[in-house]
C-alpha positions as CSV (number, residue, x, y, z in Angstrom):
1,M,198.8,230.1,60.4
2,S,201.2,231.1,57.6
3,A,200.2,230.6,54.0
4,I,203.8,230.9,52.9
5,Q,206.8,230.1,55.1
6,V,210.3,230.7,53.8
7,K,212.8,229.3,56.4
8,D,216.5,230.1,56.2
9,V,216.6,229.9,52.4
10,R,219.8,230.1,50.5
11,K,220.0,230.2,46.7
12,V,223.3,230.1,44.9
13,Y,223.7,230.2,41.2
14,R,226.9,228.8,39.6
15,R,228.6,230.4,36.7
16,D,231.5,228.1,35.6
17,T,233.5,227.8,38.8
18,Q,232.1,231.0,40.3
19,E,229.3,230.9,42.9
20,V,226.9,233.8,42.9
21,P,224.9,233.9,46.2
22,V,221.5,235.6,45.6
23,L,219.6,234.8,48.8
24,D,221.4,234.0,52.1
25,G,219.5,232.9,55.1
26,L,216.2,234.5,54.1
27,T,213.2,233.9,56.5
28,L,209.7,235.2,55.7
29,N,206.2,234.3,56.9
30,V,203.1,235.5,55.1
31,A,199.8,234.9,56.8
32,A,196.7,233.9,54.7
33,G,195.0,237.0,53.5
34,D,198.1,239.3,53.9
35,C,199.3,241.4,51.0
36,V,203.0,241.7,50.7
37,A,205.2,243.9,48.4
38,L,208.7,242.9,47.4
39,M,210.9,245.9,46.9
40,G,214.6,246.4,46.3
41,P,217.2,247.2,43.8
42,A,217.9,245.2,40.7
43,G,219.7,242.0,41.6
44,S,218.5,241.9,45.2
45,G,216.7,238.5,44.7
46,K,213.0,239.5,44.3
47,T,212.5,237.4,41.1
48,T,214.5,234.6,42.6
49,L,212.3,234.5,45.7
50,L,209.1,234.5,43.6
51,N,210.5,231.7,41.4
52,L,211.3,229.6,44.5
53,I,207.8,230.2,46.0
54,G,206.2,229.3,42.7
55,G,208.2,226.1,42.4
56,I,209.9,227.2,39.3
57,D,213.3,226.9,41.0
58,A,214.6,225.0,44.0
59,P,216.5,226.5,47.0
60,T,220.1,225.6,47.5
61,S,219.2,225.0,51.1
62,G,216.4,225.9,53.5
63,E,212.6,225.2,53.3
64,I,209.7,226.7,51.4
65,V,206.3,225.7,52.6
66,V,203.2,226.9,50.7
67,G,200.0,225.9,52.4
68,E,201.2,222.8,54.1
69,K,203.4,221.5,51.3
70,D,207.2,221.7,51.4
71,I,207.7,222.5,47.7
72,G,211.5,222.5,47.9
73,K,211.3,218.7,48.3
74,L,208.9,218.1,45.4
75,R,210.5,216.7,42.2
76,G,209.3,215.8,38.7
77,R,205.6,214.9,38.4
78,Q,204.8,215.9,42.0
79,L,206.1,219.4,41.3
80,A,204.3,219.6,38.0
81,K,201.1,218.6,39.7
82,W,201.5,221.1,42.5
83,R,202.2,223.9,40.0
84,S,199.0,223.2,38.1
């Protein structure tokens, strides 16, 4: 069973009328107890992915499931409770 499931996640930031795609169709499964290192050049989306998994930011599309909770669908108080 996966502790973290990232399914076809896309994250786009908007700067005025310009779209800046950071993650495009990312899929990742991390099993409970696994140790994973995120490596890549600056601007490759490492921090964005961690912010999405931590519930700090929401994906533009796709799913992020931590444990059995789809955190991409949580809003407001539900998300604050989950973070704590």
